[in-house]
Each structure stands twice: as C-alpha cells, then as structure tokens.
C-alpha positions as CSV (number, residue, x, y, z in Angstrom):
1,X,-38.9,-105.1,-33.8
2,X,-38.5,-107.4,-31.0
3,X,-39.7,-106.1,-27.8
4,X,-37.2,-106.4,-24.8
5,X,-38.1,-106.6,-21.3
6,X,-35.9,-106.4,-18.2
7,X,-36.0,-105.7,-14.5
8,X,-36.5,-102.1,-14.1
9,X,-33.3,-101.7,-12.0
10,X,-31.3,-103.3,-14.4
11,X,-32.4,-100.3,-16.9
12,X,-31.4,-98.0,-14.3
13,X,-27.7,-99.5,-14.1
14,X,-27.6,-99.1,-17.9
15,X,-28.5,-95.5,-17.9
16,X,-26.1,-94.8,-14.9
17,X,-23.3,-96.3,-17.1
18,X,-24.3,-94.6,-20.3
19,X,-24.1,-91.5,-18.4
20,X,-20.6,-91.6,-17.4
21,X,-21.4,-93.2,-13.8
22,X,-18.4,-95.7,-13.0
23,X,-18.6,-95.4,-9.3
24,X,-21.8,-95.2,-6.6
25,X,-21.3,-94.2,-3.0
26,X,-24.4,-95.6,-0.5
27,X,-25.4,-97.7,2.0
28,X,-27.7,-100.8,1.1
29,X,-31.1,-101.3,3.0
30,X,-34.1,-103.2,2.4
31,X,-36.1,-100.7,0.4
32,X,-33.4,-100.2,-2.1
33,X,-31.9,-103.9,-2.5
34,X,-33.4,-104.4,-6.0
35,X,-31.2,-101.7,-7.3
36,X,-28.1,-103.4,-5.6
37,X,-29.1,-106.7,-6.9
38,X,-28.9,-105.0,-10.5
39,X,-25.5,-103.6,-9.8
40,X,-24.3,-107.0,-8.9
41,X,-25.9,-108.7,-11.8
42,X,-24.6,-106.4,-14.4
43,X,-21.4,-105.1,-12.9
44,X,-19.6,-102.1,-14.3
45,X,-20.2,-99.8,-11.5
46,X,-17.9,-99.8,-8.5
47,X,-19.4,-99.2,-5.1
48,X,-18.3,-97.9,-1.7
49,X,-20.2,-98.7,1.4
50,X,-20.3,-95.7,3.7
51,X,-20.7,-95.4,7.3
52,X,-23.4,-92.7,7.1
53,X,-25.3,-91.4,4.2
54,X,-24.2,-88.0,4.4
55,X,-20.9,-89.2,3.6
56,X,-22.1,-90.8,0.5
57,X,-23.6,-87.7,-0.7
58,X,-20.4,-85.7,0.1
59,X,-18.5,-88.4,-1.6
60,X,-20.5,-88.1,-4.9
61,X,-20.1,-84.3,-4.6
62,X,-16.3,-84.4,-4.4
63,X,-16.4,-87.1,-7.4
64,X,-18.4,-84.4,-9.1
65,X,-16.4,-81.4,-8.7
66,X,-13.2,-83.3,-10.0
67,X,-14.8,-85.0,-13.0
68,X,-17.3,-82.3,-13.9
69,X,-20.0,-85.0,-14.2
70,X,-23.1,-86.1,-12.1
71,X,-22.1,-88.0,-9.2
72,X,-24.3,-90.8,-7.5
73,X,-25.2,-91.5,-3.7
74,X,-27.5,-94.2,-3.0
75,X,-29.5,-94.5,0.2
76,X,-32.5,-96.6,1.5
77,X,-35.9,-95.3,2.9
78,X,-36.8,-93.2,5.9
79,X,-33.6,-92.2,7.9
80,X,-31.4,-93.3,5.0
81,X,-33.1,-90.6,2.9
82,X,-33.0,-87.8,5.5
83,X,-29.3,-88.3,6.2
84,X,-28.9,-87.4,2.6
85,X,-30.3,-83.9,3.1
86,X,-27.0,-82.0,4.3
87,X,-25.0,-83.3,1.3
88,X,-27.8,-82.4,-1.1
89,X,-28.1,-78.9,0.4
90,X,-24.4,-78.5,-0.2
91,X,-24.2,-79.7,-3.7
92,X,-27.2,-77.5,-4.4
93,X,-25.6,-74.3,-2.8
94,X,-22.4,-74.8,-4.8
95,X,-23.9,-75.7,-8.2
96,X,-22.7,-79.4,-7.9
97,X,-24.3,-81.9,-10.3
98,X,-25.5,-85.1,-8.6
99,X,-28.2,-87.8,-8.9
100,X,-29.2,-89.3,-5.5
101,X,-31.4,-92.4,-5.4
102,X,-33.6,-93.4,-2.5
103,X,-35.4,-96.6,-1.7
104,X,-38.9,-96.1,-0.6
105,X,-41.8,-98.3,1.4
106,X,-44.1,-100.0,-0.6
107,X,-46.2,-97.4,-2.8
108,X,-49.6,-98.8,-1.4
109,X,-48.4,-98.2,2.3
110,X,-47.1,-94.6,2.1
111,X,-50.6,-93.2,3.2
112,X,-50.4,-95.9,6.2
113,X,-47.2,-94.3,7.7
114,X,-45.5,-97.6,6.9
115,X,-42.1,-98.6,8.5
116,X,-39.3,-96.0,7.5
117,X,-41.8,-94.5,5.1
118,X,-41.1,-90.5,4.6
119,X,-42.1,-87.9,2.2
120,X,-38.1,-87.5,1.4
121,X,-39.4,-85.8,-2.0
122,X,-41.1,-82.9,0.1
123,X,-38.1,-82.7,2.3
124,X,-35.6,-82.6,-0.5
125,X,-37.3,-80.3,-2.7
126,X,-35.9,-76.9,-1.5
127,X,-32.4,-78.1,-1.7
128,X,-32.3,-80.0,-5.3
129,X,-33.2,-78.9,-8.7
130,X,-35.8,-81.5,-8.9
131,X,-37.0,-84.1,-6.5
132,X,-39.2,-86.9,-7.7
133,X,-41.0,-90.1,-6.9
134,X,-41.4,-92.8,-9.4
135,X,-45.1,-93.5,-9.6
136,X,-45.2,-96.1,-12.5
137,X,-42.4,-98.5,-13.5
138,X,-42.6,-97.6,-17.0
139,X,-41.5,-94.0,-16.1
140,X,-38.1,-95.1,-14.8
141,X,-35.8,-95.0,-18.0
142,X,-37.4,-91.3,-18.7
143,X,-37.0,-90.1,-15.3
144,X,-33.4,-91.0,-14.9
145,X,-32.6,-89.4,-18.2
146,X,-34.3,-86.2,-17.3
147,X,-32.6,-86.5,-13.9
148,X,-29.2,-86.3,-15.5
149,X,-30.0,-83.8,-17.9
150,X,-31.3,-81.6,-15.3
151,X,-28.5,-82.0,-13.2
152,X,-26.2,-80.9,-15.8
153,X,-28.5,-78.4,-17.4
154,X,-27.7,-74.5,-17.0
155,X,-26.7,-74.0,-13.3
156,X,-25.9,-77.5,-12.3
157,X,-27.2,-79.0,-9.2
158,X,-28.6,-82.4,-7.4
159,X,-31.6,-84.2,-8.3
160,X,-33.1,-87.1,-6.2
161,X,-35.1,-89.8,-7.4
162,X,-37.2,-91.9,-4.9
163,X,-38.3,-95.3,-6.0
164,X,-40.8,-97.3,-3.8
165,X,-39.9,-101.0,-3.4
166,X,-42.6,-102.7,-5.2
167,X,-42.2,-100.6,-8.5
168,X,-38.4,-101.3,-8.1
169,X,-38.9,-105.1,-8.5
170,X,-40.9,-104.9,-11.7
171,X,-40.2,-105.4,-15.2
172,X,-40.3,-103.1,-18.0
173,X,-39.9,-102.7,-21.8
174,X,-36.3,-101.3,-22.1
175,X,-33.6,-101.9,-25.1
176,X,-30.3,-100.1,-23.8
177,X,-29.2,-100.2,-27.7
178,X,-32.1,-97.8,-28.5
179,X,-31.5,-95.6,-25.7
180,X,-29.4,-92.4,-25.2
181,X,-28.7,-89.1,-23.2
182,X,-31.0,-86.5,-23.4
183,X,-29.4,-83.4,-25.0
184,X,-28.0,-80.4,-22.7
185,X,-28.7,-77.4,-25.0
186,X,-25.9,-74.7,-24.6
187,X,-27.0,-71.1,-23.5
188,X,-25.1,-68.6,-25.9
189,X,-25.1,-64.9,-25.3
190,X,-27.2,-62.3,-27.2
191,X,-24.8,-60.7,-29.4
192,X,-25.9,-57.4,-29.0
193,X,-25.3,-57.5,-25.4
194,X,-21.8,-58.9,-26.1
195,X,-21.0,-55.6,-27.9
196,X,-22.8,-53.6,-25.0
197,X,-20.4,-55.2,-22.4
198,X,-17.6,-54.5,-24.5
199,X,-18.5,-50.9,-25.1
200,X,-18.6,-50.4,-21.1
201,X,-15.5,-52.4,-20.5
202,X,-13.3,-50.1,-23.1
203,X,-14.9,-47.1,-21.6
204,X,-13.5,-48.1,-18.2
205,X,-10.2,-46.8,-16.8
206,X,-9.9,-49.2,-13.7
207,X,-11.6,-52.4,-14.9
208,X,-11.8,-55.8,-13.2
209,X,-12.7,-59.1,-14.4
210,X,-14.4,-61.2,-11.6
211,X,-14.4,-65.1,-12.2
212,X,-16.6,-67.3,-9.9
213,X,-17.2,-70.8,-9.5
214,X,-19.4,-70.7,-12.7
215,X,-16.3,-70.4,-15.0
216,X,-14.9,-73.4,-13.5
217,X,-18.1,-75.5,-14.0
218,X,-18.4,-74.4,-17.5
219,X,-14.5,-75.5,-17.8
220,X,-13.8,-72.0,-19.1
221,X,-10.4,-71.5,-17.9
222,X,-8.8,-71.1,-21.2
223,X,-11.2,-68.8,-22.5
224,X,-10.7,-66.7,-19.3
225,X,-7.1,-66.6,-19.8
226,X,-7.3,-65.8,-23.4
227,X,-9.4,-62.7,-22.6
228,X,-7.5,-61.2,-19.9
229,X,-4.3,-61.7,-21.6
230,X,-5.3,-60.3,-25.0
231,X,-7.0,-57.2,-22.9
232,X,-4.4,-56.9,-20.4
233,X,-7.1,-56.6,-17.7
234,X,-6.7,-57.6,-14.1
235,X,-8.7,-60.2,-12.7
236,X,-10.2,-61.4,-9.3
237,X,-11.8,-64.7,-8.3
238,X,-14.3,-65.7,-5.7
239,X,-13.7,-68.3,-3.2
240,X,-15.4,-70.9,-5.6
241,X,-13.4,-69.6,-8.5
242,X,-10.0,-69.9,-6.8
243,X,-7.6,-72.1,-8.9
244,X,-9.2,-71.1,-12.4
245,X,-5.9,-69.4,-13.1
246,X,-2.8,-69.6,-11.2
247,X,-2.9,-67.3,-8.1
248,X,0.6,-66.1,-9.3
249,X,-0.4,-64.8,-12.6
250,X,0.5,-61.4,-13.3
251,X,-3.0,-60.2,-13.6
252,X,-4.3,-62.1,-10.6
253,X,-5.6,-59.8,-7.9
254,X,-6.6,-62.4,-5.5
255,X,-10.3,-62.5,-3.9
256,X,-12.2,-59.9,-2.5
257,X,-14.3,-60.4,0.6
258,X,-14.8,-59.9,4.4
259,X,-13.0,-63.5,5.4
260,X,-11.2,-65.4,2.5
261,X,-9.6,-62.5,0.9
262,X,-6.3,-60.6,0.3
263,X,-5.5,-57.0,1.3
264,X,-4.5,-56.2,-2.1
265,X,-7.7,-57.7,-3.4
266,X,-9.9,-55.7,-1.3
267,X,-8.0,-52.5,-2.2
268,X,-7.9,-53.0,-5.9
269,X,-11.5,-53.6,-6.0
270,X,-12.4,-50.4,-4.2
271,X,-10.4,-48.4,-6.6
272,X,-12.0,-50.3,-9.6
273,X,-14.7,-48.5,-11.5
274,X,-16.0,-51.4,-13.6
275,X,-16.3,-55.1,-12.9
276,X,-17.4,-57.9,-15.3
277,X,-18.7,-60.7,-13.1
278,X,-18.6,-64.0,-14.9
279,X,-20.4,-66.9,-13.1
280,X,-20.4,-65.4,-9.7
281,X,-23.2,-65.1,-7.2
282,X,-22.1,-62.2,-5.2
283,X,-22.5,-64.3,-2.0
284,X,-22.5,-62.2,1.3
285,X,-19.1,-63.2,2.3
286,X,-17.8,-61.7,-1.0
287,X,-19.7,-58.5,-1.2
288,X,-19.9,-57.8,2.8
289,X,-23.1,-57.1,4.8
290,X,-23.6,-53.9,3.0
291,X,-23.8,-54.1,-0.7
292,X,-23.6,-50.2,-0.9
293,X,-20.2,-50.4,-0.1
294,X,-19.4,-53.2,-2.5
295,X,-21.6,-51.5,-5.3
296,X,-20.2,-48.0,-4.9
297,X,-20.2,-46.1,-7.9
298,X,-18.7,-48.7,-10.2
299,X,-20.6,-50.3,-13.4
300,X,-21.4,-54.1,-13.1
301,X,-21.9,-56.1,-16.0
302,X,-22.9,-59.7,-14.8
303,X,-22.9,-62.9,-16.6
304,X,-24.9,-66.1,-15.3
305,X,-26.3,-69.1,-17.2
306,X,-29.0,-68.9,-14.5
307,X,-31.4,-65.7,-15.3
308,X,-32.8,-65.4,-11.8
309,X,-29.3,-64.8,-10.5
310,X,-29.3,-61.3,-12.3
311,X,-30.2,-58.7,-10.0
312,X,-30.6,-60.8,-7.0
313,X,-27.9,-59.2,-4.7
314,X,-26.2,-56.6,-7.1
315,X,-28.3,-54.8,-9.7
316,X,-26.3,-54.9,-12.6
317,X,-25.7,-52.2,-15.4
318,X,-26.1,-54.9,-18.0
319,X,-27.0,-58.4,-17.3
320,X,-26.2,-61.1,-19.7
321,X,-27.7,-64.8,-19.5
322,X,-25.1,-67.2,-21.0
323,X,-22.8,-70.2,-20.6
324,X,-19.3,-68.6,-19.2
325,X,-17.3,-70.0,-21.8
326,X,-19.6,-69.0,-24.8
327,X,-19.7,-65.6,-23.5
328,X,-15.9,-65.2,-22.8
329,X,-15.1,-66.7,-26.0
330,X,-17.9,-64.3,-27.8
331,X,-16.2,-61.2,-25.9
332,X,-12.7,-62.1,-27.0
333,X,-13.8,-62.5,-30.7
334,X,-15.7,-59.1,-30.4
335,X,-12.7,-57.4,-28.8
336,X,-10.3,-58.9,-31.7
337,X,-12.7,-58.0,-34.5
338,X,-12.9,-54.3,-33.2
339,X,-9.0,-54.2,-32.7
340,X,-9.6,-52.6,-29.4
341,X,-8.2,-52.9,-25.9
342,X,-8.8,-50.8,-23.1
343,X,-6.1,-48.3,-21.9
344,X,-5.1,-50.1,-18.7
345,X,-1.5,-49.8,-18.4
346,X,-1.5,-47.3,-15.6
347,X,-4.1,-49.4,-13.7
348,X,-2.3,-52.7,-14.0
349,X,0.9,-51.1,-12.7
350,X,-1.1,-49.5,-9.8
351,X,-2.8,-53.5,-9.2
352,X,0.9,-54.7,-9.2
353,X,2.0,-52.3,-6.4
354,X,-0.9,-53.0,-4.5
355,X,-0.3,-56.7,-4.8
356,X,3.5,-56.2,-3.9
357,X,2.8,-54.0,-0.7
358,X,-0.5,-55.2,1.1
359,X,0.3,-58.4,2.2
360,X,0.2,-60.7,5.2
361,X,3.1,-62.5,7.0
362,X,3.1,-66.3,6.9
363,X,6.7,-66.7,8.2
364,X,6.2,-67.0,11.8
365,X,8.3,-69.2,14.0
366,X,6.2,-68.8,17.0
367,X,5.4,-71.6,19.5
368,X,2.4,-72.5,19.6
369,X,2.1,-72.7,15.9
370,X,0.5,-69.6,14.1
371,X,-2.0,-70.7,11.3
372,X,-0.4,-69.1,8.4
373,X,2.7,-70.8,8.9
374,X,1.1,-74.1,8.3
375,X,-0.1,-72.6,4.7
376,X,3.3,-71.5,3.8
377,X,4.5,-74.9,4.6
378,X,1.7,-76.6,2.1
379,X,2.6,-73.6,-0.6
380,X,6.0,-75.1,-0.7
381,X,5.6,-78.9,0.0
382,X,2.8,-79.9,-2.5
383,X,2.9,-79.8,-6.2
384,X,0.6,-77.9,-8.6
385,X,-1.3,-81.0,-9.6
386,X,-2.3,-81.6,-5.8
387,X,-6.1,-81.7,-5.3
388,X,-6.9,-79.9,-2.0
389,X,-10.6,-80.0,-0.3
390,X,-11.4,-77.9,2.5
391,X,-14.5,-77.1,4.5
392,X,-15.6,-74.2,7.0
393,X,-14.1,-72.4,9.9
394,X,-11.1,-70.2,10.8
395,X,-8.7,-72.8,8.6
396,X,-11.3,-72.2,5.3
397,X,-10.4,-68.3,6.1
398,X,-6.8,-68.7,6.7
399,X,-6.6,-71.1,3.5
400,X,-8.5,-68.5,1.4
401,X,-6.1,-65.9,2.4
402,X,-2.7,-67.7,2.2
403,X,-3.0,-70.9,0.1
404,X,-2.0,-71.0,-3.5
405,X,-4.0,-72.4,-6.0
406,X,-2.6,-73.4,-9.5
407,X,-5.3,-75.4,-11.6
408,X,-9.3,-75.5,-12.0
409,X,-11.2,-78.1,-9.9
410,X,-7.9,-78.6,-7.7
411,X,-9.0,-76.3,-5.2
412,X,-12.3,-77.4,-3.7
413,X,-14.2,-75.9,-0.9
414,X,-17.7,-76.0,0.3
415,X,-18.3,-72.4,0.0
416,X,-21.9,-71.6,0.6
417,X,-23.4,-74.2,2.9
418,X,-20.3,-74.8,4.9
419,X,-21.0,-78.1,6.5
420,X,-18.8,-79.4,9.0
421,X,-17.1,-82.8,8.3
422,X,-17.2,-82.1,4.6
423,X,-13.8,-83.1,3.9
424,X,-12.7,-86.3,4.7
425,X,-15.8,-87.9,2.5
426,X,-15.5,-85.4,-0.3
427,X,-11.8,-86.3,-0.4
428,X,-12.7,-90.1,-0.9
429,X,-14.8,-89.0,-3.5
430,X,-12.1,-87.0,-5.5
431,X,-9.5,-89.8,-4.8
432,X,-12.0,-92.2,-6.4
433,X,-12.5,-89.7,-9.3
434,X,-8.8,-89.6,-9.9
435,X,-8.4,-93.2,-10.1
436,X,-11.2,-93.5,-12.5
437,X,-9.5,-91.1,-14.7
438,X,-6.4,-93.0,-14.7
439,X,-4.6,-90.7,-12.5
440,X,-4.4,-92.6,-9.3
441,X,-0.9,-91.2,-8.4
442,X,-2.1,-87.8,-8.1
443,X,-2.2,-86.3,-4.6
444,X,-5.2,-85.6,-2.7
445,X,-5.2,-83.5,0.8
446,X,-7.8,-82.7,3.0
447,X,-7.4,-79.5,5.3
448,X,-9.5,-80.1,8.4
449,X,-10.3,-78.7,11.8
450,X,-10.5,-80.5,14.9
451,X,-13.9,-80.2,15.5
452,X,-15.5,-80.7,12.0
453,X,-13.1,-83.6,11.7
454,X,-15.2,-85.6,14.2
455,X,-18.3,-84.9,12.4
456,X,-17.7,-87.7,9.7
457,X,-14.7,-89.4,11.2
458,X,-16.6,-92.5,10.6
459,X,-15.9,-92.4,7.0
460,X,-11.9,-93.3,7.8
461,X,-13.5,-96.7,7.9
462,X,-14.3,-96.5,4.2
463,X,-11.0,-95.2,3.0
464,X,-9.1,-97.9,5.1
465,X,-11.5,-100.6,3.4
466,X,-11.0,-99.7,0.2
467,X,-7.4,-98.5,0.1
468,X,-7.9,-94.9,-0.2
469,X,-4.7,-93.0,0.0
470,X,-5.0,-89.6,1.5
471,X,-3.1,-86.9,3.4
472,X,-5.2,-85.0,6.1
473,X,-3.6,-81.6,7.8
474,X,-5.5,-80.7,10.9
475,X,-5.3,-77.2,12.4
476,X,-6.0,-77.9,15.9
477,X,-7.0,-75.3,18.2
478,X,-9.2,-77.3,20.8
479,X,-11.8,-74.8,20.1
480,X,-14.8,-73.8,17.9
481,X,-12.2,-71.1,16.6
482,X,-14.7,-69.4,14.3
483,X,-17.5,-69.1,16.8
484,X,-15.2,-68.2,19.6
485,X,-14.0,-65.2,17.1
486,X,-17.7,-64.2,16.4
487,X,-18.5,-64.4,19.8
488,X,-16.4,-61.8,20.7
489,X,-18.8,-59.4,19.2
490,X,-21.4,-60.5,21.9
491,X,-19.0,-60.1,24.9
492,X,-18.5,-63.6,25.6
493,X,-16.6,-66.6,25.1
494,X,-19.1,-69.3,25.9
495,X,-19.7,-73.2,25.0
496,X,-17.0,-72.9,22.5
497,X,-14.1,-74.7,24.2
498,X,-13.7,-78.2,23.6
499,X,-10.5,-78.3,25.5
500,X,-10.1,-81.1,28.2
501,X,-7.5,-82.8,30.0
502,X,-4.2,-81.4,28.3
503,X,-5.1,-81.5,24.5
504,X,-8.5,-82.9,24.1
505,X,-9.2,-85.6,21.9
506,X,-6.4,-87.5,20.9
507,X,-6.8,-87.9,17.1
508,X,-3.7,-89.6,16.4
509,X,-5.1,-92.5,18.2
510,X,-8.5,-92.1,16.6
511,X,-6.6,-92.5,13.1
512,X,-5.0,-95.5,14.4
513,X,-8.4,-97.3,15.8
514,X,-9.4,-97.1,12.2
515,X,-6.0,-98.8,11.0
516,X,-4.5,-95.4,9.7
517,X,-1.9,-93.4,11.0
518,X,-0.9,-90.0,12.2
519,X,1.5,-87.7,13.8
520,X,1.1,-84.6,16.3
521,X,3.3,-81.4,15.6
522,X,3.8,-78.8,18.2
523,X,6.5,-76.8,16.7
524,X,6.8,-75.2,13.4
525,X,10.0,-76.8,12.6
526,X,8.2,-80.1,12.7
527,X,5.5,-79.1,10.0
528,X,7.4,-80.0,7.0
529,X,9.0,-83.1,8.0
530,X,5.7,-84.6,9.2
531,X,4.0,-83.6,6.1
532,X,6.6,-85.3,4.2
533,X,6.5,-88.4,6.1
534,X,2.7,-88.4,5.9
535,X,3.1,-88.3,1.9
536,X,5.0,-91.3,2.1
537,X,2.9,-93.0,4.4
538,X,-0.2,-92.4,2.4
539,X,1.4,-94.3,-0.4
540,X,3.0,-97.0,1.3
541,X,-0.3,-98.0,3.4
542,X,-2.8,-96.8,0.9
543,X,-4.8,-95.1,3.6
544,X,-5.4,-91.9,5.3
545,X,-2.6,-90.4,7.0
546,X,-2.9,-87.5,9.6
547,X,-0.8,-84.4,10.5
548,X,-2.0,-82.7,13.6
549,X,-0.8,-79.2,14.0
550,X,-1.3,-77.9,17.4
551,X,-1.8,-74.0,16.7
552,X,-2.5,-71.1,19.2
553,X,-5.6,-71.5,20.8
554,X,-7.2,-68.1,20.5
555,X,-6.0,-66.9,17.1
556,X,-8.0,-64.7,15.1
557,X,-8.4,-64.6,11.4
558,X,-8.7,-61.2,9.7
559,X,-12.4,-60.2,9.2
560,X,-15.0,-57.6,9.1
561,X,-18.4,-56.5,8.1
562,X,-17.6,-54.8,4.9
563,X,-14.8,-54.9,2.5
564,X,-13.4,-51.5,3.5
565,X,-13.2,-52.2,6.9
566,X,-11.6,-55.5,7.5
567,X,-9.8,-55.8,10.9
568,X,-6.4,-56.9,10.5
569,X,-4.9,-59.5,13.0
570,X,-1.0,-59.5,13.5
571,X,1.3,-60.2,10.4
572,X,-0.3,-57.6,8.3
573,X,2.2,-55.3,6.1
574,X,1.9,-51.7,7.0
C-alpha cells in the first residue's frame, strides 16, 4: 500500500465534504488560515463571510435545522472563538447538530498568554456535547470523524474542535479513499417497555400523546401520524414540536404552556388522565413553575433518546430510552398485533368541542395594529411549504399562540436559550440549506422584533453580498415588550422603553443602508399589501425585504405561572 500524505487541513476538507457539508459560515483570521487555504485549494464547500461569529453559529444552526445534518461554523482564535459561544449554547439547548472549528494560537505559546490565546475548550465545554483541542496532527481525521458522530448520536448537539495554528500547518498520512463516516448506533426501545406503555395507554380514558422536538429531529412525523390516526388518540406538541403534523389536523390539540399555548390545549391537558410524551424535555414554559399542577393525577410515560432526561423534571410512571421514530413504530406495531384501540370516542368529541370554543381572536381592525392580526395575515398569505424562523419576545408568544404550522422543520424557533437576534442569521442558514437541497424557490420568512433585530443587523450585509432573498416581518412596539410585561409584577416600567423622537429607530432606512428594502405599515389594512410586495421584491432583488408593522406599544400577551391560571388579554372567547 502506498502511503499518502497531505496537509492536515486538506484532510479536514475531505472529511467535511464526506460528512455532507456543502457550505460553511465563518470569518477568517490568522490562526485559522490553513483551513481556509485548504478550502480554496480543494473547493466543493461554499462559504459565507459573516460580520460577527455569533452570526456564523446561528447560520450553521438554521442550516442544520433544515437539513438534519450538522452545520459548520468557523472562527479564528481568541474573541473569534468566544463570539461563537451564544450560538453554541443555542444549539446545545435545542439539540441541534453542529461542528464548530476554531483556530488557536501556536501550541507552544498557550502557556505564555500569547496574542488571542484563550481556553476556548474550557469556555465551550458546558454548552457543547464535546469540546476538544487537537494536540497531535495525526489525530485530526479521527477527531473530526468523532466530532460528526457525536453531533449526530443520541440527542444531537454542537461540538467544538480547536486547532492550534502550528498543528494545522502540518502534513499527515491520510487517504480519503480509505476513510468513511463513523457509524451512529440506533437506539431501539426495549420491547417489554413498549408493551407496558401500550397497556397504560389502553387503560386510559382520556389519553394524550405529547410530541416534542425530538420527534422532528428523529424525522418521525410519519410514524407519529400513523400511530395517532390508528389509535384515534388526540395529540399535542411542544413549542419545539410545532409543525410535526399540521395544526389543523382533527386530532391536533395545540400546545400546552404558560406562554406559547392555546386555551383549548391547556384545558384538554388538564382534563387528560394519561400523557405519552415522546422526545419532550418538559421545559418550564410548557409545564409552568409548579410541576405539581402539570403532573396532577395523570399517568406519564416518557420516551427520550437521552437517558438522563427521564425523571429530570417529571417523574414518569414509565420511562423508555429510545429513538422517537423507532419507539413510535414499535408501539404501532404492538397495537396492531393486539388488535386493540383505546375507547376514546367520548374523549375525542370533548377535545373537538374544546378546540372549537376555547379560542382567541385575531380579527382586530384597530389602529395601532394588534399583534394577533399580524399572524392572521401571515396564516392567510403564505403557503404551507414556507419556512419560518422566529426568536424570543412577545412576538414568539403571539406566534406560538396564533401562527399555523404545517410541516416538520418549517417552523423554527430558538426555544430554550432564546437569544435576541437569532432570526436573521438563522434565516440565512435556512435559505442556503434550501438552495443546496435544490429548493431555492421556497420562501423563507423571519419574524422579528424591533429590539432583537438590531442585535445581529450586521448580517444583512451577508445576505446582500451573497444574494440571499428573505422576507422579514417586524412587530415594532418600540419597547422591550416581554420585559415590560414582566416588569409589571415588580410594579414598574423602568428602562424598557426604547422609543425616542416619533417612532424610534428607522429600520427601513437601516435596510436601505445595507442595500435592501423595506416598508412601514401602521394600519391593519396595509399589512397584506405590504407582505405581498415584500414577497415579490425579495425575488426581484434577491435580498432581504422588511415589512415593519407598528403595533400597539403596551400590548400584553396571555401568560401566567401555571397552566391552570393563564391570564388572558383581550380577545379571548368566553
């Protein structure tokens, strides 16, 4: 056998391409230039130069949520690496597979506080599945293969690989023809536990299936649909599970929670006597502050691919470690083998009545615009195949309450970490993923707030430079709206008002400064024409287009501390 050597970073590029990476997001710097040199020499991996490394991580995140494959972000040493941390935390919290690569100062100088030398591995360890610094050049192929395996295995998540520049410059023995991906072991359910789960389900009078984000990550929407339709069992989704099956499905009962929830969802959950939770973490915005209310006298079966999730929040009557798709398929097979279905006719009729009557209005004609009206227009204008991204704030809550989702991976939200500014870079990642999948004509819409928009506004330059068409819909109340609402509990309205002059920051002019375009809307009758204009303008210019909607300044969203005591704002049906 002929021994083949090559620059170590060329081996990395070969591995990235073999792992399904066709684009990377990053910002070159001196310590990471050997990798960029290899990317230029070998080709095959597109690259977008970001304006801030946090944007690179969020772009890789959006790309990964869309493709299901690990996204890649690249940064240089020192602040380049530390700027990635918020993006790593976001991906870690939402179980998104990523591989982030950082350059590092010369290995022999790390103990001397060299320029831009920082222990990025130590910093990143709490917010990654694995953070590692390459110590020997010969380790590089195996570390990268393990990085991708770790990012995909079990509960997905981000990995960080740090490479000192002197090690990155070396040559190693490597032959791409002899290399391949490391296998990702499936996690099937233990058959007796599947049968036990079926026993509990069949014994219930008012059962619910709860689908979390893990069902989407496992690409298990078809298995979920087959199970609930065969058993005729109503189901709910968590915020991260939104879109796994269309919201208008006859058995879909929305989302329980203290913020992003529906009235009928909370009511039906409180009446349920059995919950089969699959791929759900029981986040506190779902359960409420006191899990005793959420737990009640209900029987819980909890299924998760990550063993340490079981019992972390809610102690289940039965815990099952399994991939969501494999479990749902096994449970359906067991039910069919027995020829058994739960007796749920009266319960499903009750759930349909709750869904019909416990609603919230979205047909307001008021000026200033009321936020639910915005989501009514969004639901009516955009097609089912549209991809939406949204972040944190009152608009996330209103969106979770009012916006319809139809397909898995099409409603993307940073659910756990909630970083301001996530939407714009994430939407760029979604757009590039769709182009790589041959679906460049699919619309991508970012729903943003006026405050968070400015956290990563610089990434508009990336979208303009690389011809990335997007529609951005802004709900602008010139407030830190969610924090203003939370401040009421402290009896204050302090340092949350960002209004000045007449309307505050002119975001349309900001768009124009980056070579993009936008319109401001102040009347509900103007929402739809502006959105229709933005859709056409995004295609015509191949750049982001903003529809800024001025909403009432001190509007509140329904919220509460427990799922049985959510305080409604105006517009709730009696």
